N, C-alpha and C positions, 0 to 999 in steps of 0.2 A: 567418936573415933571408929573408923571402919576397920574391922578385923581382917588380917591377912589370911585369906583362904584362896584356893584355886579359882573358885567362882568369882570372888571379888577382884582378884588380880586380873582376870580376863575382862571383867566389867570395866575396871579402871583403865586398862590398856586400850579398850575400844573407845572410851571417853577421851583419852589423851590423843589418840590418832585423829579423832574427829576435831578436837580443838586445834591440833597441829595443822590440819587441812583448812580450817575455816577462820582461825584467829591468828593474825600476824603478831609476833611478840612485840611488846611495847617499845623495846629499844630500837627495833627496826622501823616501826611507825614513826617514832621520834626522829630518827635519822632521815627518813624520807621527807618528813615535814620540814626539817632543817634545810634539806637540799632544795626543796620547793622555793624557799625564801631567796636562795642564792640565784636561782635560774630566772630566765625570762623567755618570752616567745614560745616556740614549739616545745622546748625542753620543760618549761613550767607547766604547759598544758598537759604534757605527757605524765608528769608527776602528779598533777591534780587528778588525772584519770585513774592512775594507779591507786591513789589514796581513796578515791570514791569506790573503786572496786573492793578495796580492803574493808571499807565501811559496810558495804552491802553484804559481803560474804559473812561478816561477823553478825550483822543484824538478822540475816535470813538463815544463818547456820548452814551455808552451802560452801563447797570448795572455792577458794579464791582464784584457782586456775584450772582450766580444763585438763591440763596435764597434772594429775594428782601424784605422779612420781612413782619411783620404785621405793618400796618401804625398806629402810635401813635402820638398824638399831646398834647403838654403842652401849654396852653393858659393863658396869663396874660392880661386880658381885663378890660378896664375902663368901668364903668357902663354907661357912656355917649357915648360909641362908637356906632356910628349910625347903624352898621350892626350886633350888638351883637346877636340879635334874629335869624338872618339868617346864622350865621357862621357854625352851625352844618350841615345844608343842603349844603352849599357851599363846605365844606370840603369833604363831601361824593361825591359830583359831581366831585370834582377835583381828588379824589382817583379813581373813576370809569374811568375817562378820562385817567388818568395816566396808569392804567392797560391796556387800549387799545393801547395807543400811544407810551409808552416808549419802549417796553411793560414791565409790571410787572408780575411776576408769581402769579397766583391766589392762595392766602394762607388763605382764610377765609372758614373754614370747620365747619359745624354743628357738635357739639360734640356728639349728640345723634344719628343722622342718617348717619354721615360721608359724607354728600353731600357738595360739594364745590359750593359756590355761583357763582364763575367764574369771579367776578369783585372786589374782596377784600372788599366787603361790607357784613355786617351781623349783627346779634343781638349784640349790644354794640361794634361793630367794624365798622369803625375805633374808637379806644378808645380815649377819650378826657379828660384830667385833666384840670379843670378850676380853676384859681385864679382871683377873682374879685378885682379890684382896683378902685380908684377914677379917674376921668378924661375921656378924649376922645380918648386916645391912646390904641393900642392893639398890643401885640407881640405874634406870633405863632411860637413855636419850633416844628420842624418836626423830628421825630426819627423813621426810619424804623428799626424794631427790629427783628433780625433773630431768628429762632427756636433753633439752636444749642446752642447759648449762653444763650438764655432764659431758656432752659431746666436745666441749671446749677444754677438757682436761688435757694436761701435757706432762711429759716426762723427758728430762734431759740427763744424760750421764756426762758430766763435765770434766775437764782437766782440773785436777785438784789445785794446781798452781794459779789458775785463773777463775776458780769457782765463783767467788763473790763478785768479782768484776763483771763476769759474763752473766751471772744470774739476774741482776737487776735489769740489764739490757734486754735479756730474753723474755723476762716476765712482762715488761712494758710493751715490747713489740708484739708479743703473743696476744695480749688483751686488745691492743689497737687493731690488729688484724682480725680478731674475733668480731669486732664491731658490735652490731646489735644482736648477733646470734644467741648469746647467753642471757638475753633480756636484762640489760643493765638499767639502773645501777646495781652492780653485783657485789658480793662479798668474796674476797680472794683468800683461799686457804693455801698455804705454802708449806711443804715438807722438805727439810734439808737433811741429808745424811742417811745413815743406815744402808739400805739397798734400794733397788728399783721399786720393790713392792712396799717396803717400809716407808719410804718418803711419801708415796702417794696415800698410804693409810694415815700418815701423820697430817698430810694436807687436808684430808677429809675431817680428821679429828679437830683440826684447828677451827673448823666451821662451827663447832659447838659453842665457842665463846660468843659473848654478847658484843654488839657493836660498841666500840670505844674501850673495850677491855684489852689492855695491853699485856704483852708477855711479862712475866715476873722478872726476867733478866734484862737489865737496862740496854745492853748492846743489841739484843734481839728486838726490843720495843722500839729502839731508834730506827732499825731497818724497816720495821713495819710502817712507821711514820713517814720515812723517806719514800717508800714505795707508794704509799697512799697519795702523797703529794705529787710524785712524778706521774702516776697514772691519771690522776684527775687533771693534770695540765695537758694531757693528750688531746682533750676536746672531743672524745667519742660521745660522751653525754648519754642521757636517758634514752634507752632503746636504740642507741646508735645514731640519733638524729642531730648530735652536736650539743655541747653544753659543758658546764663546769663539774658535773657529777657523773663520773663514769663508774666509780666504785664507792661503796659506803664505808668499807673498811678492809684492812689487810691483816691477816693473822698468820703467824709463823710458829711451827713446832719443829723440833730437830732431834736427831739421834747422832751419836758418835758414828763415824764412818771408817771404812777401810782406807789406809794411806794412799792407795792407788786409785780411788774413785771419789767422785763428788756428785751423788745423786741429788736431783732437784725435781720435785713434783709440784704440780699446780692443779688445784681443783676449784672451780668457780661455783658459787651458788647465786641464783638469780635474785631479783628484788624480792621475790616471794621466799624469804629466808625462813621456811617453815621448820619449826623445831618445838619439841615439848619434852619435859622431863618428869619421870615418875620416881619417887623415892619410897622405898620400903624400909622403915626404921627398925632398929633393934627392939623398940618398945612395942612393935606390932602395928604401927599406924601406916597409912598410905597417903602420900601427898603428891598431887599433880601440880607441877610448877610451870 
């Protein structure tokens, strides 16, 4: 068992970032392989190329995409976790080391000056979303988020009376218009309710779920399945060249909303659905999942 210390936390964070960049999760690989069986012609060839790329990246331990993304973290931390105060600094150290050692493409650019920091660190970057819980445990979700898929994010503030009717139409139209830009087949994260910032944060949180993992509430799960079917009938296909697989899955998270507003947020993740999770248990062990 690896003891939880500052040194070991940074070491495991670096290891997990590397795994996230070089090893596609098994559920995503399985979904891509399943999609390949359904396709033919250029769409099939494209998926074969993607899967070969995934295989080489894992074997050679190199990033699966030249865009290694902006490093984002979603943390569920117990208020009694011993290193809670130090986590932000340790995450930054791990990102800096990962940039040098993996290596990662420097992607942190000052929006005013255009200057690249050179180490993937900058103002509010890496970005951390915190969820505080009780207890001594801590879970860190790592999501390297590429620019192409991020550029296809969207926010709508809808009329509450027509929210759900409009939302399905808008989501499908948006993905069709995006075409090959977000590098499909994508994973769709949707946030409903809350406010403008809340629904987009929920949409990104929805991307933490595995392919095929439905929402716990049946009516939400049903909407996920309906959208998955509708989008894949659009014919956009792998990398926008046509086919049966435009998205691998659709995940929805929601929050209660103000009676006067119906916020709808959409965040896409490309086929390189890079994610890794580290758990620090109350027993003092570290697990990379």
